C-alpha positions as CSV (number, residue, x, y, z in Angstrom):
1,M,0.0,0.0,0.0
2,Q,1.4,3.4,-1.0
3,K,2.3,5.8,1.8
4,R,0.2,8.9,1.6
5,L,-0.1,12.3,3.3
6,N,-0.2,12.8,7.0
7,I,-3.2,15.1,7.6
8,K,-1.8,16.4,10.8
9,E,1.3,17.7,8.9
10,V,-0.4,18.7,5.7
11,A,-3.7,20.2,6.9
12,P,-3.4,20.8,10.7
13,N,-6.4,23.2,10.7
14,A,-8.6,20.6,9.1
15,L,-7.6,18.1,11.8
16,K,-8.2,20.7,14.5
17,A,-11.7,21.2,13.1
18,M,-12.4,17.5,13.0
19,I,-11.3,17.2,16.6
20,G,-13.7,20.1,17.4
21,L,-16.6,17.8,16.4
22,E,-15.2,15.2,18.7
23,T,-15.1,17.7,21.5
24,Y,-18.7,18.7,20.9
25,L,-19.8,15.1,20.9
26,S,-17.9,14.4,24.1
27,K,-20.3,16.8,25.9
28,S,-23.4,15.4,24.2
29,P,-26.0,13.6,26.4
30,I,-25.8,10.6,24.0
31,T,-24.4,7.6,26.0
32,N,-20.9,6.4,25.4
33,T,-22.4,3.0,24.5
34,T,-24.5,4.6,21.8
35,K,-21.5,6.6,20.5
36,E,-19.3,3.5,20.2
37,L,-22.1,1.4,18.5
38,I,-22.4,4.2,15.9
39,K,-18.6,4.3,15.4
40,I,-18.2,0.6,15.1
41,R,-21.2,0.1,12.8
42,A,-20.4,2.9,10.4
43,S,-16.8,1.7,10.3
44,Q,-18.0,-1.8,9.5
45,V,-20.2,-0.5,6.7
46,N,-17.2,1.6,5.3
47,G,-14.7,-1.2,5.7
48,C,-12.4,0.9,7.9
49,A,-10.3,-1.6,9.9
50,Y,-8.4,1.1,11.7
51,C,-11.5,2.6,13.2
52,I,-13.2,-0.8,13.9
53,N,-10.1,-1.8,15.8
54,I,-9.9,1.4,17.9
55,H,-13.6,1.6,18.6
56,T,-14.2,-2.0,19.5
57,Q,-11.3,-1.7,22.0
58,D,-12.8,1.5,23.4
59,A,-16.3,-0.1,23.6
60,I,-14.9,-3.0,25.6
61,K,-13.0,-0.6,27.9
62,N,-16.4,1.1,28.5
63,G,-18.1,-2.2,29.4
64,E,-19.5,-3.3,26.0
65,T,-19.8,-7.1,25.7
66,N,-18.0,-9.2,23.1
67,Q,-21.3,-10.8,22.1
68,R,-22.8,-7.4,21.1
69,I,-19.8,-6.4,19.2
70,F,-19.6,-9.7,17.4
71,L,-23.3,-9.5,16.4
72,L,-23.3,-5.8,15.5
73,N,-23.1,-6.3,11.8
74,A,-26.2,-8.6,12.1
75,W,-28.1,-6.6,14.6
76,R,-31.4,-6.9,12.6
77,E,-31.4,-10.7,13.1
78,T,-30.9,-10.5,16.9
79,E,-33.5,-10.7,19.6
80,G,-32.9,-9.3,23.0
81,I,-29.3,-8.3,22.3
82,F,-29.9,-4.6,21.4
83,T,-32.5,-2.3,22.8
84,E,-35.2,-0.8,20.6
85,E,-33.5,2.6,21.0
86,E,-30.1,1.1,19.9
87,K,-31.8,-0.6,16.9
88,V,-33.2,2.8,15.8
89,V,-29.7,4.3,16.2
90,L,-28.2,1.5,14.2
91,A,-30.8,1.9,11.4
92,I,-30.1,5.7,11.3
93,T,-26.3,5.0,11.3
94,E,-26.6,2.7,8.3
95,E,-29.0,5.0,6.4
96,V,-26.8,8.1,6.9
97,T,-23.6,6.2,6.2
98,L,-25.1,4.9,3.0
99,I,-26.7,8.3,2.3
100,H,-26.3,7.8,-1.5
101,Q,-28.9,5.0,-1.5
102,N,-32.0,6.6,-0.1
103,G,-31.0,9.0,2.6
104,L,-32.5,9.0,6.0
105,S,-35.9,7.4,5.7
106,D,-39.1,8.9,7.2
107,T,-39.5,5.6,9.0
108,A,-36.2,5.7,10.7
109,Y,-36.7,9.4,11.6
110,S,-40.2,8.7,13.0
111,D,-38.9,5.8,15.0
112,A,-36.2,8.0,16.4
113,L,-38.7,10.5,17.6
114,Q,-40.3,7.8,19.8
115,F,-37.1,7.6,21.9
116,F,-35.1,10.8,21.3
117,S,-35.7,14.6,21.3
118,E,-34.8,16.5,18.1
119,S,-31.7,17.7,19.8
120,Q,-30.6,14.2,20.6
121,I,-31.3,13.1,17.0
122,A,-29.2,16.0,15.8
123,D,-26.3,14.7,18.1
124,I,-26.8,11.2,16.8
125,I,-26.6,12.4,13.2
126,T,-23.6,14.5,14.0
127,A,-21.9,11.4,15.6
128,I,-22.6,9.4,12.4
129,I,-21.3,12.2,10.2
130,T,-18.2,12.5,12.3
131,I,-17.2,8.8,12.2
132,N,-17.9,8.8,8.5
133,M,-15.5,11.7,8.1
134,W,-12.8,9.9,10.1
135,N,-13.4,6.7,8.1
136,R,-12.9,8.6,4.9
137,V,-9.7,10.3,6.1
138,I,-8.3,7.0,7.3
139,L,-9.2,5.1,4.1
140,S,-8.0,8.0,1.8
141,T,-4.6,8.3,3.5
142,N,-4.0,4.6,3.8
143,L,-3.6,4.7,7.6
144,L,-3.1,1.2,8.9
145,I,-3.7,-0.4,12.3
146,G,-0.8,0.4,14.4
147,Q,-0.1,3.7,12.8
148,S,-1.3,7.0,14.1
149,L,-2.4,10.4,12.8
150,A,0.5,12.0,14.6
C-alpha cells in the first residue's frame, strides 16, 4: 500500500476542526455505549479496519460485551441483544452512512422521535457524520492499524 499524506502535517487546521466535532460530541448527552455502537457500525459499513479496531477496544473498555460487538453487523437478526433505542440508532447509522442509496428514511426518523428529542437526534446524526468523516480520512490516506495520525 502506497504511503500517503499525514493530515496532521499537511492540513493541521482541518484536523483541528475534526477534533472540534469530537469535543462537541464528548459533551453530548448521548451515552458512550451509543456513540461506540455508531462508530463501530459505520466503520464496518465503510470497511475501515483502523476505526473498527480502535472503537471495539474503546467499547470493551467502556463495558461493552464481546457478544454485542460480534453481532453488531447482524443486529437486525438479533432478539434481546440490542434495545429498541439502539436498533433505531443503528438503522439511522446505516442510512446516513449509505446516504447515497435513499437518505435517512421517514420511517427511521419517525422511529427515532419515539425515543429521542430532536436535539438528541441531531447529536446522533452528528456522531454518524463525524465517524464517516474519520473513516474517509483514514481510508483515503491509507492509515493502517498500528499507525497514528500524529
